[in-house]
C-alpha positions in Angstrom: 115.6 95.4 91.4 116.2 98.2 93.8 118.3 100.0 91.2 115.3 99.8 88.8 112.9 101.2 91.5 115.2 104.1 92.1 115.9 104.8 88.4 114.1 107.5 86.3 113.4 105.1 83.5 109.8 105.6 82.3 109.1 101.9 81.9 110.7 100.8 85.2 107.5 99.1 86.4 107.3 97.0 83.3 110.9 95.9 83.8 110.2 95.1 87.5 107.1 93.1 86.5 109.2 91.1 84.0 111.9 90.5 86.6 109.3 89.1 88.9 107.8 86.9 86.1 111.3 85.6 85.4 111.8 84.7 89.1 108.4 82.9 89.3 109.1 81.0 86.1 112.6 80.0 87.3 111.1 78.7 90.6 108.4 76.8 88.6 111.2 75.1 86.6 112.6 73.8 89.9 109.4 72.0 90.8 108.6 68.7 89.1 105.6 68.9 86.8 102.5 67.9 88.6 99.9 65.6 87.2 96.6 66.8 86.0 94.1 67.5 88.7 91.2 65.0 89.0 88.0 66.9 89.8 85.5 65.3 92.0 82.5 66.3 89.9 81.4 68.5 87.0 80.6 71.5 89.3 84.2 71.5 90.6 85.6 71.2 87.1 83.5 74.1 85.8 84.4 76.2 88.8 88.1 75.5 88.2 87.7 76.5 84.6 85.9 79.7 85.6 88.6 80.7 88.0 91.3 80.0 85.4 89.5 82.2 82.9 89.0 84.9 85.5 92.7 84.9 86.5 93.9 85.0 82.9 92.7 88.6 82.6 95.0 89.8 85.4 97.3 91.7 86.1 96.3 94.6 84.0 99.4 96.1 82.4 98.1 99.1 80.6 95.4 101.7 81.2 94.5 101.2 77.5 93.6 97.5 78.0 90.0 96.8 79.1 88.7 93.7 80.7 86.8 91.5 78.2 85.0 89.3 80.6 83.0 91.2 83.2 79.8 89.4 83.8 78.7 85.9 84.6 77.2 85.8 81.1 80.5 86.6 79.5 82.2 83.8 81.4 79.5 81.3 80.6 79.9 82.2 76.9 83.6 81.7 77.2 83.2 78.3 78.8 80.4 77.3 76.4 77.9 76.6 79.2 74.6 78.2 80.1 74.9 81.1 82.6 72.5 79.3 85.0 74.6 76.2 84.9 77.8 78.2 85.6 76.1 80.0 88.5 74.8 76.8 90.0 78.2 75.0 89.7 80.2 77.9 91.2 77.7 78.3 94.1 77.7 74.6 94.8 81.5 74.4 94.8 82.4 77.6 96.7 79.2 78.8 98.4 79.5 82.2 96.7 77.9 83.4 93.5 79.8 83.9 90.2 79.1 87.6 90.4 80.6 87.8 93.9 83.8 86.1 92.8 84.1 88.5 89.8 83.4 91.6 92.0 85.9 90.4 94.5 88.7 89.9 91.9 88.0 93.2 90.2 88.1 94.9 93.7 91.4 93.2 94.4 92.9 94.4 91.1 91.5 97.9 91.7 93.3 98.0 95.0 96.6 96.9 93.4 96.3 99.5 90.7 95.5 102.2 93.1 98.5 101.3 95.3 101.1 100.5 92.7 100.4 102.7 89.7 100.1 106.4 89.0 97.1 105.9 86.7 94.3 108.3 87.4 91.0 106.9 88.6 89.3 107.2 85.3 92.1 105.2 83.6 91.7 102.5 86.3 87.9 102.5 85.9 88.2 102.1 82.1 90.8 99.3 82.4 88.5 97.4 84.8 85.6 97.6 82.4 83.6 100.6 83.8 82.1 102.9 81.2 82.1 105.9 83.6 84.5 106.5 86.5 81.4 107.3 88.7 80.3 103.7 88.3 83.7 102.5 89.3 83.7 104.8 92.4 80.3 103.5 93.5 81.4 99.9 92.9 84.7 100.4 94.8 83.0 102.2 97.7 80.3 99.5 98.0 83.0 96.7 98.1 85.6 98.4 100.4 83.8 101.2 102.3 86.3 103.7 100.8 86.3 105.9 97.7 89.2 105.1 95.3 90.7 108.5 96.1 90.6 107.9 99.9 92.0 104.4 99.5 94.9 105.7 97.5 95.6 108.5 100.0 95.5 106.1 102.9 98.0 103.7 101.1 100.4 106.5 100.3 100.3 107.9 103.9 
């Protein structure tokens, strides 16, 4: 993997990501298959499905890929439940709102993209579902206290 990092190959990050996926899948093969989880109630089940749907969108591999599910309404539609029911179930199970979880995960992915890619900020904004990079900058600053540019500079230094 170190040879790949030090190479000049244009797609080296894709190769590294695939190596990591291979390692994870080999490790998963070593574990015995676990039984299906029993959920204590419907709220926990819906919450689990929401998180599964949220995580399926990540990691973002290309600046040309855009998040499809960005709002609580999008997730409710994907789960075939009413948005109020989803919000109530997630809040009951976790103590946080659906929107807070979505924002937190988008912020986490934005940090990873700023740290580990050379994509410009407008490409990251687009891939995370923001129509304008200014909206992304405001969102990121509200959630982290830093502008995306400042965050990237601090990570590189």
